[in-house]
C-alpha positions in Angstrom: -46.4 77.5 36.6 -46.7 74.3 34.7 -44.2 74.0 31.6 -44.9 72.4 28.7 -44.0 72.1 24.7 -46.0 75.1 24.3 -44.0 77.6 26.9 -40.9 76.5 25.2 -42.1 76.7 21.4 -40.6 80.2 20.5 -37.4 80.3 19.0 -34.7 82.1 21.0 -30.8 82.8 20.8 -28.7 81.7 24.1 -25.4 83.6 24.1 -22.6 82.5 26.7 -20.1 85.3 27.2 -17.0 83.9 28.5 -13.7 85.9 29.2 -12.1 84.3 26.0 -14.8 83.1 24.1 -18.6 83.5 23.0 -21.0 80.7 22.2 -24.4 81.3 20.8 -27.2 78.8 19.9 -30.4 79.3 18.6 -33.1 77.3 20.5 -36.4 75.9 19.7 -38.4 73.5 21.2 -35.6 72.4 23.9 -33.1 71.6 21.0 -30.4 73.8 20.0 -30.6 74.0 16.1 -27.5 76.0 15.6 -24.7 77.1 17.1 -21.5 79.8 16.6 -18.6 80.9 18.3 -16.0 83.5 18.1 -13.2 84.7 20.2 -13.0 87.6 22.4 -10.8 90.4 21.1 -7.7 91.1 23.3 -8.4 95.0 23.2 -9.1 98.6 25.2 -11.8 99.1 22.8 -15.0 97.9 23.9 -17.0 98.0 20.8 -14.3 95.5 18.9 -15.5 92.9 21.6 -19.1 94.0 21.1 -18.6 93.9 17.2 -17.7 90.1 17.8 -20.5 89.5 19.8 -22.8 90.9 17.2 -21.1 88.6 14.5 -21.9 85.5 16.3 -25.5 86.1 17.2 -26.3 87.0 13.5 -24.3 83.9 12.4 -26.9 81.9 14.2 -30.6 84.4 13.9 -33.2 83.8 11.6 -36.7 85.3 11.1 -38.4 83.4 14.0 -36.3 84.5 16.6 -38.4 86.2 19.4 -35.4 87.5 21.7 -32.1 87.0 23.2 -31.0 86.0 26.5 -27.2 86.6 27.5 -25.1 85.1 30.6 -21.7 87.0 31.4 -19.7 86.1 34.3 -19.9 89.6 35.9 -22.7 91.6 37.9 -25.2 92.9 36.0 -28.2 95.4 35.9 -30.6 93.3 34.6 -33.4 95.4 34.6 -31.6 98.1 32.4 -29.3 95.6 31.1 -25.7 97.5 31.9 -23.2 94.9 32.0 -20.2 96.0 34.9 -16.5 94.7 35.0 -16.7 91.4 33.0 -13.9 89.3 34.4 -11.2 88.9 31.8 -12.5 91.5 29.5 -10.8 94.7 30.9 -12.7 96.9 28.5 -16.0 96.1 29.6 -16.3 98.1 32.6 -19.6 99.6 31.9 -21.3 98.2 29.0 -25.2 99.3 28.3 -25.6 95.9 26.4 -29.4 95.7 26.2 -29.7 99.0 24.3 -26.8 98.1 22.1 -28.0 94.9 21.1 -32.1 95.8 20.6 -31.0 98.8 18.8 -29.1 96.3 16.3 -31.8 93.4 16.6 -35.0 94.8 17.0 -36.2 92.1 19.7 -36.5 92.1 23.1 -32.7 91.3 24.9 -32.3 89.7 28.8 -29.2 89.8 30.5 -28.0 88.3 33.9 -25.2 86.7 35.4 -23.6 83.0 34.4 -25.0 81.6 38.0 -28.4 82.9 37.6 -28.5 81.6 34.1 -27.6 78.4 35.1 -30.7 77.9 37.6 -32.8 79.7 35.0 -31.7 77.3 32.3 -32.6 73.8 35.0 -35.8 75.5 35.7 -36.8 75.7 31.7 -34.9 73.0 30.5 -33.4 70.5 33.2 -34.2 68.9 36.6 -35.6 72.6 37.8 -39.0 71.7 35.8 -40.0 69.5 38.7 -39.6 72.4 41.1 -40.8 76.0 42.0 -38.5 76.9 44.7 -34.7 75.6 44.5 -31.1 76.9 44.2 -29.0 76.5 41.4 -25.6 75.8 42.8 -22.3 76.5 40.9 -19.2 74.5 42.5 -16.3 75.1 40.1 -13.6 77.5 40.4 -16.2 79.6 42.0 -19.0 79.2 44.2 -22.1 81.0 43.1 -26.1 80.3 42.6 -29.1 81.3 41.3 -32.2 81.4 43.5 -35.4 80.6 41.7 -38.8 81.1 43.6 -42.5 80.6 42.5 -40.9 79.2 39.3 -39.1 82.5 38.3 -35.0 83.9 39.1 -35.6 85.5 42.3 -35.5 89.4 41.0 -32.7 91.6 42.7 -30.8 95.0 41.8 -27.2 93.7 40.7 -27.3 90.2 40.2 -25.7 89.6 43.5 -28.7 87.4 45.4 -26.9 83.9 45.5 -23.6 84.8 46.0 -23.3 82.5 48.9 -19.6 81.8 48.1 -18.6 85.5 49.3 -20.1 85.0 52.5 -17.4 85.2 55.6 -16.3 81.1 56.7 -13.3 80.3 59.0 -10.3 82.7 57.9 -11.6 83.4 54.4 -14.6 82.9 52.6 -17.1 79.8 51.5 -15.4 79.9 48.1 -12.0 79.3 49.4 -13.3 76.4 51.1 -16.1 74.9 49.2 -15.1 75.3 45.6 -12.7 74.1 43.5 -10.3 76.3 44.9 -9.9 74.4 48.2 -7.9 71.6 46.1 -5.3 74.1 45.1 -5.0 75.9 48.4 -4.6 72.6 50.7 -3.4 70.5 48.5 -1.8 72.2 45.6 -3.4 70.7 42.6 -6.5 71.5 40.7 -10.0 69.5 41.2 -9.9 67.6 38.0 -6.2 66.3 39.1 -7.9 65.1 42.4 -10.7 64.0 40.9 -9.1 61.4 38.7 -6.9 60.3 41.6 -10.1 60.0 43.9 -11.3 57.4 40.8 -8.5 55.4 41.6 -8.9 55.2 45.3 -5.9 57.2 46.0 -6.3 57.4 50.1 -5.0 61.3 49.9 -7.5 62.1 47.2 -10.2 60.4 49.0 -9.3 62.3 52.1 -9.1 65.6 50.5 -13.1 65.1 49.0 -14.2 64.0 52.5 -12.8 67.4 53.9 -14.1 69.2 51.2 -17.4 67.8 51.5 -17.9 68.9 55.4 -17.0 72.5 54.2 -19.6 72.3 51.2 -22.1 70.5 53.8 -21.8 73.7 55.8 -22.0 75.8 53.1 -25.2 74.3 52.1 -26.8 74.6 55.8 -26.1 78.5 55.2 -28.2 78.1 52.0 -31.1 76.3 54.0 -31.5 79.2 56.8 -31.1 81.6 54.0 -33.3 80.6 51.3 -34.9 77.1 52.5 -35.3 75.7 48.9 -37.1 72.6 47.9 -34.0 71.4 46.2 -30.3 72.2 45.3 -29.3 71.3 41.7 -25.7 71.4 41.3 -23.3 72.0 38.3 -19.7 73.0 37.7 -16.9 70.6 37.7 -16.7 70.0 41.2 -20.1 68.7 40.7 -19.0 66.3 38.4 -17.1 64.3 41.3 -20.2 64.4 43.7 -19.8 60.4 44.3 -16.5 61.4 46.4 -17.7 64.0 48.9 -21.6 62.8 48.8 -21.4 61.3 52.4 -19.4 63.8 54.3 -21.6 66.3 52.7 -24.6 64.8 54.0 -23.2 63.8 57.4 -22.5 67.8 57.9 -25.9 68.6 56.5 -28.0 66.2 58.8 -26.3 68.1 61.7 -28.8 71.0 60.8 -31.0 72.4 63.6 -34.3 71.5 61.6 -34.6 67.5 60.9 -37.7 68.1 59.0 -35.7 70.4 56.4 -33.2 68.1 55.9 -35.6 65.5 55.0 -37.2 67.5 52.7 -34.1 68.5 50.9 -33.3 67.2 47.5 -29.7 67.4 46.2 -29.3 66.6 42.5 -26.4 67.1 40.1 -27.7 68.6 36.7 -27.3 66.4 33.6 -28.4 69.3 31.3 -26.2 69.2 28.2 -25.1 73.0 27.0 -26.3 74.7 30.1 -24.6 77.6 29.4 -26.4 78.6 25.9 -29.7 77.0 27.5 -29.7 79.0 30.5 -29.1 82.4 28.7 -31.9 81.4 26.2 -34.1 80.4 29.7 -33.8 84.2 30.5 -35.9 85.2 27.6 -38.8 82.6 29.0 -38.4 83.5 32.8 -39.3 87.3 31.7 -42.0 86.0 29.3 -44.0 83.3 30.6 
């Protein structure tokens, strides 16, 4: 699927549904024309959260909008648009969000989890434009991924594909060792603090990132065995410290049983601004192009 300016010319709203804040943007031709935001109310009523979401969307909507994409930090029945157990929003246990919003706005609505949105956003707006097959790997407070195959997000039943962080590893799971949690668990500080120390060449911080890189390299080898992508595009807070763990990570990856696969793999760091909004908007293009 070749992407061009015409492909992305339609106007779409992308919504980043966080646990504390909702952000929306109206996107046309790769440009976010207008944004709006609102805070998620602390409430036990599902409808009160939905009302804020509708209000934020209305602030950026206009007559040209062809569809709405929404990224949420939870599992989603993407076919029916049902959102389950959203992190930090206890009232959203089972929300038929697609039906609610399509009735409200009378345009198509597409919903997926935030890691899948990241991968889809990279495919249509970022470095993934150059790849038909890649993994978008979000390495921050957790470790999640979206899988793109044949130019589109790989379909699944519950948005569970790409949850490599949940795979058992050592005495825990990959996420325990190969995300920002590693620094908290083993050094008692968060990733941002450790990154600042590494930037100042602190020996302990450099050692910590080297250890982290080995764990992440092992996780990437698992991804290679499961998916065999042409590229891995990384995002999230820990990805910004790539220079500090790159060498250790690649040393581990080179121990892969198939050297040709290692030689063909590219690992890239996202430079796409506002990827959360663009990724949600990209759900429309993923479904319609």
